[in-house]
Structure formats: structure tokens, C-alpha cells
C-alpha positions in Angstrom: -12.0 -48.3 -9.1 -14.5 -48.9 -6.3 -17.2 -46.5 -6.3 -19.3 -44.9 -3.5 -22.6 -46.0 -3.2 -25.9 -43.1 -3.1 -26.4 -44.4 0.7 -22.7 -44.2 2.0 -22.4 -40.9 0.0 -25.5 -39.6 1.8 -24.2 -41.0 4.9 -20.7 -39.0 4.6 -22.5 -35.8 3.9 -23.8 -36.3 7.6 -20.6 -36.9 9.2 -18.2 -34.8 7.5 -15.7 -35.0 4.4 -15.1 -38.3 2.4 -11.9 -40.5 2.9 -9.0 -39.2 0.4 -8.5 -41.6 -2.3 -12.1 -42.9 -2.8 -13.7 -42.4 -6.3 -16.9 -40.1 -6.7 -20.3 -41.2 -6.5 -22.7 -40.5 -9.3 -25.3 -38.3 -8.2 -27.8 -35.8 -9.1 -25.8 -32.6 -8.8 -21.9 -32.3 -9.3 -20.5 -29.3 -8.1 -17.1 -27.9 -8.9 -15.6 -26.3 -6.2 -15.7 -26.2 -2.1 -15.7 -22.6 -1.5 -18.5 -20.5 -0.2 -20.7 -21.0 -3.4 -20.0 -24.6 -3.6 -20.7 -25.3 0.1 -23.7 -23.1 0.0 -24.9 -25.2 -3.1 -24.4 -28.3 -1.6 -26.2 -27.8 1.6 -29.1 -26.2 -0.1 -29.5 -29.2 -2.5 -29.2 -31.8 0.6 -31.7 -30.1 2.2 -34.1 -30.4 -1.0 -33.6 -33.8 -1.2 -30.9 -34.1 -3.9 -27.7 -36.4 -3.9 -24.5 -34.2 -4.5 -20.6 -34.7 -5.1 -18.7 -31.8 -4.4 -15.5 -32.0 -6.3 -12.3 -29.4 -4.8 -9.0 -29.2 -6.2 -7.4 -28.2 -3.2 -6.6 -30.4 0.1 -9.1 -28.0 2.0 -12.3 -26.5 1.6 -13.1 -23.1 1.6 -11.7 -21.6 -1.4 -10.5 -18.0 -1.0 -11.8 -17.7 2.6 -8.9 -19.3 4.3 -8.0 -19.0 7.6 -4.4 -20.4 8.9 -2.6 -20.1 12.1 0.8 -21.6 10.7 2.9 -18.3 9.5 2.4 -16.3 12.6 0.9 -18.8 15.5 -2.2 -16.6 15.5 -5.3 -17.0 13.1 -4.8 -15.2 10.1 -7.3 -14.7 6.6 -5.3 -15.0 3.8 -8.3 -14.4 1.8 -11.5 -12.4 2.5 -11.7 -11.0 6.1 -14.6 -8.6 6.4 -18.1 -9.8 6.7 -19.9 -7.4 4.3 -23.2 -6.0 4.8 -23.4 -7.7 8.2 -26.9 -7.0 8.9 -27.9 -9.3 5.8 -25.1 -11.7 5.5 -25.7 -15.2 5.7 -22.7 -16.1 7.4 -23.5 -13.3 10.3 -26.1 -15.4 12.4 -23.8 -18.5 12.4 -20.8 -16.5 13.3 -23.1 -15.3 16.6 -24.4 -18.7 16.8 -21.3 -20.3 17.1 -19.6 -18.0 19.1 -17.1 -16.1 16.9 -15.6 -12.9 18.0 -17.1 -9.9 16.3 -15.9 -6.2 15.6 -17.4 -3.6 13.4 -14.8 -1.8 11.5 -15.9 0.5 8.5 -14.1 2.3 6.0 -13.0 5.7 7.8 -9.7 6.4 7.5 -7.7 7.2 10.8 -4.6 8.3 8.9 -4.0 9.7 5.5 -0.7 10.4 4.1 0.0 12.3 0.7 3.5 11.3 -0.2 6.0 12.1 2.8 3.0 14.4 4.9 0.0 14.0 6.9 -2.9 15.3 5.0 -4.2 18.4 6.5 -7.9 18.5 8.1 -9.1 20.4 4.9 -7.6 17.7 2.6 -9.1 15.0 4.7 -12.5 16.7 4.3 -12.1 17.1 0.7 -11.4 13.5 0.4 -14.6 12.4 2.3 -16.8 14.8 0.1 -14.9 13.5 -3.1 -15.4 10.0 -2.0 -19.3 10.7 -1.5 -19.8 12.6 -4.7 -17.9 9.9 -6.5 -19.8 7.1 -5.4 -23.3 9.1 -6.0 -22.2 9.6 -9.7 -20.9 6.2 -10.4 -24.2 4.8 -9.2 -26.4 7.4 -11.1 -24.3 7.0 -14.4 -24.4 3.0 -14.1 -28.0 3.2 -13.7 -28.1 5.3 -17.0 -26.2 2.5 -18.9 -23.4 4.8 -19.2 -20.7 2.3 -18.8 -17.3 4.1 -19.1 -14.5 3.6 -16.5 -14.8 4.9 -13.0 -12.0 7.4 -13.6 -14.2 9.1 -16.2 -16.4 10.6 -13.2 -13.5 12.2 -11.4 -14.1 15.7 -11.1 -10.1 16.7 -11.2 -7.0 15.3 -10.6 -4.5 15.6 -7.5 -3.2 13.9 -4.6 -6.4 14.0 -2.6 -8.5 12.8 -5.8 -5.9 9.9 -6.2 -6.4 8.6 -2.5 -10.4 8.5 -3.7 -9.7 6.6 -6.9 -7.5 4.1 -4.6 -10.3 3.4 -2.2 -12.9 3.1 -5.2 -10.7 0.9 -7.5 -7.8 -1.0 -5.9 -8.7 -1.3 -2.6 -12.5 -2.1 -3.2 -12.6 -3.7 -6.6 -9.4 -4.8 -7.0 -8.6 -3.2 -10.1 -7.5 0.7 -11.0 -10.2 2.9 -11.4 -9.7 3.2 -14.9 -10.6 -0.5 -15.4 -13.5 -0.6 -13.5 -16.9 -0.4 -15.2 -19.7 1.9 -14.1 -22.5 -0.3 -14.6 -20.7 -3.1 -13.0 -20.3 -0.7 -10.2 -24.0 -0.9 -9.5 -23.2 -4.6 -8.6 -20.3 -3.7 -6.3 -20.9 -0.1 -5.0 -19.7 1.1 -1.7 -22.8 0.5 0.6 -21.6 -2.6 2.1 -21.6 -1.4 5.8 -21.9 -2.6 8.8 -18.6 -4.6 7.9 -17.5 -7.0 10.8 -14.0 -8.6 11.6 -13.9 -11.9 12.8 -11.0 -12.8 15.3 -11.1 -16.4 14.8 -11.0 -15.9 10.9 -13.5 -15.6 8.2 -12.2 -18.6 6.5 -12.7 -20.5 9.9 -16.4 -19.4 9.9 -16.7 -21.1 6.3 -14.9 -23.8 7.3 -17.0 -24.7 10.3 -19.9 -24.0 8.3 -18.6 -26.6 5.6 -18.0 -29.4 8.1 -21.2 -30.9 7.4 -20.4 -31.4 3.5 -18.8 -34.3 2.0 -16.1 -33.3 -0.2 -13.6 -35.2 -2.5 -10.3 -33.2 -1.9 -7.4 -32.7 -4.2 -9.5 -33.6 -7.0 -9.5 -31.1 -9.8 -11.7 -31.6 -12.4 -10.1 -31.9 -16.1 -12.7 -32.2 -18.4 -16.7 -31.4 -18.2 -18.4 -33.4 -21.3 -22.1 -32.4 -21.6 -23.0 -33.3 -25.1 -25.0 -36.4 -24.0 -28.0 -36.8 -21.3 -26.5 -35.3 -18.0 -22.9 -34.4 -17.5 -19.9 -36.2 -17.3 -16.6 -34.9 -15.1 -13.0 -36.4 -15.6 -11.1 -36.3 -12.7 -7.7 -38.3 -11.6 -9.8 -40.6 -9.3 -12.2 -41.2 -12.2 -15.5 -40.3 -14.0 -18.4 -38.7 -12.0 -22.0 -38.6 -13.9 -24.5 -36.4 -12.8 -27.8 -35.0 -14.3 -26.2 -31.6 -13.9 -23.4 -29.5 -12.7 -22.4 -26.5 -10.7 -19.3 -24.7 -11.6 -18.0 -22.4 -8.9 -14.4 -21.8 -10.4 -13.2 -18.5 -10.4 -13.2 -16.6 -13.9 -9.1 -16.8 -13.9 -9.7 -20.3 -13.8 -12.0 -20.7 -16.5 -10.2 -18.0 -18.7 -6.8 -20.3 -18.4 -9.2 -23.3 -19.7 -7.6 -25.3 -16.7 -11.3 -26.8 -16.9 -12.1 -28.3 -20.3 -15.4 -28.3 -21.7 -16.6 -30.7 -24.2 -18.2 -29.4 -26.5 -16.1 -25.9 -26.0 -18.2 -23.2 -24.1 -20.5 -21.3 -26.4 -18.6 -18.2 -27.8 -21.4 -15.8 -25.6 -20.2 -17.4 -22.5 -16.4 -17.3 -23.2 -16.7 -13.5 -24.0 -18.3 -13.1 -20.5 -15.6 -15.0 -18.8 -13.2 -12.7 -20.5 -15.4 -9.5 -19.9 -15.4 -10.1 -16.0 -11.4 -10.9 -15.5 -10.0 -11.5 -12.0 -8.7 -8.4 -10.3 -6.0 -8.6 -7.5 -6.2 -7.7 -3.7 -2.9 -8.9 -2.0 -2.1 -8.5 1.8 1.4 -8.1 3.3 0.8 -9.0 7.1 3.9 -7.9 9.3 4.1 -9.5 12.8 5.6 -7.2 15.6 6.7 -8.0 19.0 3.5 -6.8 20.6 0.6 -4.6 19.7 -0.2 -1.2 20.5 3.4 0.0 18.9 4.2 3.5 17.4 0.8 5.4 18.8 -1.5 3.5 17.0 -4.7 2.0 18.3 -6.1 -1.3 17.8 -8.1 -1.5 13.9 -6.4 2.2 13.3 -6.3 2.2 9.4 -3.7 4.1 7.4 -3.3 5.1 3.7 -0.2 6.2 2.3 -1.3 7.8 -1.5 1.9 7.5 -3.8 2.5 9.1 -7.3 2.1 6.1 -10.1 -0.6 4.2 -8.4 1.8 2.5 -6.1 -0.4 3.0 -2.8 -0.6 0.9 0.2 -3.1 0.7 3.0 -2.5 -0.8 6.4 -5.0 -2.1 9.4 -3.3 -1.8 12.7 -3.4 -4.3 15.3 -6.9 -6.1 14.8 -8.2 -7.6 18.2 -5.0 -6.1 19.8 -2.9 -8.8 18.0 0.5 -8.0 17.1 -0.3 -7.7 13.4 -0.6 -4.9 10.9 -2.0 -6.2 7.6 -0.7 -4.0 4.4 -3.0 -4.2 1.6 -2.0 -3.2 -2.0 -4.3 -3.8 -5.1 -5.1 -3.3 -8.8 -2.2 -3.5 -11.6 0.5 -2.7 -8.8 -0.7 -5.8 -6.7 0.3 -7.8 -9.8 3.5 -6.2 -10.3 4.4 -7.0 -6.7 3.3 -10.4 -6.9 5.7 -11.2 -9.6 8.1 -9.6 -7.7 7.8 -12.0 -4.8 7.3 -12.1 -0.9 10.6 -10.6 0.1 10.1 -7.6 -2.1 6.5 -7.2 -1.0 7.6 -7.1 2.7 10.6 -4.8 1.9 8.0 -2.4 0.1 5.5 -2.4 3.3 8.2 -1.8 5.7 9.7 1.0 3.6 6.3 2.8 3.8 5.7 2.4 7.5 9.3 3.9 8.0 8.2 6.8 6.3 5.1 7.2 8.3 6.1 5.8 11.8 9.9 6.1 11.7 12.6 3.7 11.9 12.0 2.3 15.0 9.3 0.0 13.1 12.4 -2.2 12.0 13.5 -3.2 15.7 9.9 -4.3 16.5 9.5 -6.5 13.4 9.4 -10.3 13.9 8.3 -11.2 10.3 6.2 -10.8 7.2 4.3 -12.5 4.6 2.4 -11.8 1.4 -0.6 -13.5 0.2 -0.1 -14.9 -3.2 -3.6 -15.4 -4.7 -2.0 -14.3 -8.2 -0.1 -17.3 -8.5 -2.7 -19.5 -6.8 -3.6 -22.0 -9.7 -7.1 -22.5 -8.4 -7.8 -18.9 -8.0 -5.5 -16.7 -10.2 -6.6 -13.6 -8.5 -8.7 -12.2 -5.7 -12.0 -11.6 -7.2 -13.7 -10.7 -10.7 -14.6 -7.1 -12.0 -15.8 -6.2 -15.1 -14.0 -4.3 -17.6 -15.5 -0.5 -18.8 -18.3 -1.2 -21.3 -19.0 -5.1 -20.1 -20.9 -4.3 -17.1 -23.7 -6.3 -18.3 -21.4 -9.3 -18.9 -22.3 -10.6 -15.1 -25.6 -11.9 -16.4 -24.3 -13.8 -19.1 -21.7 -15.2 -16.8 -24.2 -16.9 -14.3 -26.3 -18.1 -17.3 -27.0 -21.8 -17.8 -25.1 -23.7 -20.8 -27.2 -26.5 -22.2 -30.0 -26.5 -19.5 -27.3 -28.6 -17.2 -24.0 -26.8 -16.7 -24.7 -24.0 -14.2 -22.4 -21.3 -12.6 -22.0 -19.6 -9.4 -19.7 -17.9 -6.9 -18.8 -14.4 -6.5 -18.4 -13.4 -9.9 -22.0 -14.8 -10.7 -23.7 -13.2 -7.7 -27.1 -11.4 -8.0 -25.7 -8.8 -5.2 -22.8 -8.4 -3.3 -20.7 -9.3 -6.0 -16.9 -9.9 -5.2 -17.8 -11.2 -1.6 -17.9 -14.2 0.3 -21.6 -13.4 1.6 -22.6 -12.8 -2.2 -20.8 -16.3 -3.2 -23.1 -17.9 -0.5 -26.2 -16.5 -1.6 -25.2 -17.4 -5.3 -24.3 -21.1 -4.6 -27.7 -21.3 -3.0 -29.8 -19.4 -5.8 -28.0 -21.5 -8.1 -28.9 -24.8 -6.3 -32.7 -24.1 -6.2 -32.7 -23.3 -10.1 -31.1 -26.8 -10.6 -33.6 -28.5 -8.5 -36.4 -26.8 -10.2 -34.9 -27.7 -13.3 -34.4 -31.5 -12.6 -38.0 -31.6 -11.5 -39.3 -33.8 -8.4 -36.4 -35.4 -6.6 
């Protein structure tokens, strides 16, 4: 099999992605995954003078940052959508420089339903007060090292408190509140404002950023060998040899052992992967004949709190587009993913009928469902530590054998669970690899 020389690989880095079907080159560093972390690691290593090979299992770059226009004829983010902590997010200045359309959209409910009725003004105030109190208590207890579930700190239970639990758990952390580590909450938290939505798509922004990175697409890594000098990565297109590698795969992929390590990863690393499993936040986008229907304004958000943790949130007509995007999270999102797209769309429409009336059916064009649960290279949305294991992210990001590094949203030192956090993790890991390898 004909390989790619160092010179041709570097030339490709300057001009775009490598041609499909060519064998990857040997390099200083091999990167598994061309999502936010992998792309940022590759660009930082290139800035530092290192040769890099990026191997991506999918036929596209971006990972869980993915904007597509085929479903509705307009850009839709099937993965991450909000630029969290936008005043300090590494993607924000790029979005502005490249002319992306941005809109600040923070977590302020425009409509709250408790079962079949709208919440009263008093209930809305209680919800806001309890949300602030719970955030404060969880942050305080987390700093004290009291690693219980988030649910342990609820003052009482009722429909209002259930709505608070929904926002802190499934809708924010992708797990139910009783599965959320208080210590891990310190790395997540709710202080992520300002949040910006992107009309052209967050995935489109990440793809634009990644245009300068040479990526070998449709090249899943089967085995990482690290017993000798450096590392060897087995792929269907041949073996890649490098001095070190950066693994950016999700904890879902790692836990499923879709990549084999030889020798097997040490027990402390396998424990960390198990302790920070993937949660799930799934979207149910619904396309209507036009925007501005049902008395809703652009960007209005609605939550219907249901018994049995079967809650649903809607973002209405972002950027005056004819879309309402439903969100379900936690255990129920996994359940609905198993049921499939038709059930998910029916479920979302059922709730809109209760809140907005039966006319919603006449206006519907089509619906869809994001299936990150079944995506073989994600197996979930983002990672959340289980109660009692809030410190496991530290082990998750630790290097194995001084040449197998880990990066991504699960390994982020700040803003875990976010695309911006993954970017920071990728760049920080790249710098650590460069330092460990010595002079370039």
C-alpha cells in the first residue's frame, strides 16, 4: 500500500482534507477523531511544528458538531447548537470574523406547563428561586466533596421542583438528577451565559474551522498498540506509526471497546471510563408551514413538566425559521431513542397539542429525531460522572504509558460537555504532547 510522505501530508494540511483511500502517513502524533477536540489538537500541533495524522471513522469532520440541510432544506444542528460562555469561547471570535449570524439565547422560560395547565406566576417565581438555590447548594456541596446525587439537595418534591430537576438534570447534564454527581457538577454548573445560537449552525462553524486540517475520513481505528517505542494504530487502510497518539473518542465508544488497546488499558483508566458514561439529550425537530404560528415569538422556549420524568422542552422558530425543536433528555431520551423516530415525533406533537391546540397538526410539514444513542461513533450525547465518581474526570484525562493521551468534552478542564470545552481540551493536550516529545 502506498503511503503518504511527510512532505505531502504537510502540504495537504495547508490545502484541505486528504484524498480518500490513501494510506495515512507516519507522523509525530496520530489523532483519533476529527471532532472539536481532534481538529483543535491538530491545528495546535501544526502551529508547534509537529507532523500530524488525523483518523476519523465517519465520512465527515465535526463529530457531534454537525449541521445538515438535507432534512429541512435549511441548516439544522443535529448536535451541539449553543455557543456556551460565548464571551470566552474560542469559537466566538471565529464566528464573528467569518460572518456567522449570532443571537443571544439564555435559559429564561417563556412558558411552563405543569401537566395540563400553565404554571401560575407564583409557581414561576418558585421555580426560578428554587433553581438558583439548587445551583448554589450543589456548587457548595461539590466544593466540600460531598459527592451525592443532585436529587439529594432538592428541598422538597412537587411539580415545580420537578421542573427544576429537569433543567439541572436531563436538559442540562443529559442525565436524570439522581444520576448526576454533585462534585462533577462543579465542572458543569449552570454559569455558562452568555449563550449564542448560530443561524448557519455550530456544526458549520466547526467544519469551517476544520477545513485547514488534513483528515483521513472513513478510517476507524481498530487497535492502538503502545507496548514498544511510540504507538501503532491499525486501520482498514493500513498501520499508522507515531511517537504518540491523542484519543478523542467518546466514553461511550471507549466503554464499548470499539477501539482495542494492546496492552489493555490499565484498570484505573477503565474505571474512569465507566465512571463517566455518556448521557443523552435528543432533539425532535418539527418543521411547520411557516414561522410565528400559535402565538409564539421567535426563540420562545416552552417546558411541559410531566410525571414519570417524561418531560419535553421546545425552542420555537429560531431565526424566524419554520422549526420548533423539541428536546428530551436522560433516561427518557434513551427510551424514546429505542422506540424510534415515528414515536418521537408523535410524542412531541402530542405535547404541542396539549399546550397549543389541535391546529398544530394542520401546520406540520415533517418531523425528525436525532439518534446519537445509536450513532456507533458517539453512543450518546455527552459524558456525565455518576454520583460518588465526580473526581474520575481527572483520571480520564491522564496519559497512559506517556504516549497515549486523551482529550474531548469528557476530558475538558473546564466547560465539560461542551464543544468549546472540547476545543480547549484538544489544544491543551496538544501542548502537553509537544512538551513531552521534546524539540520538534
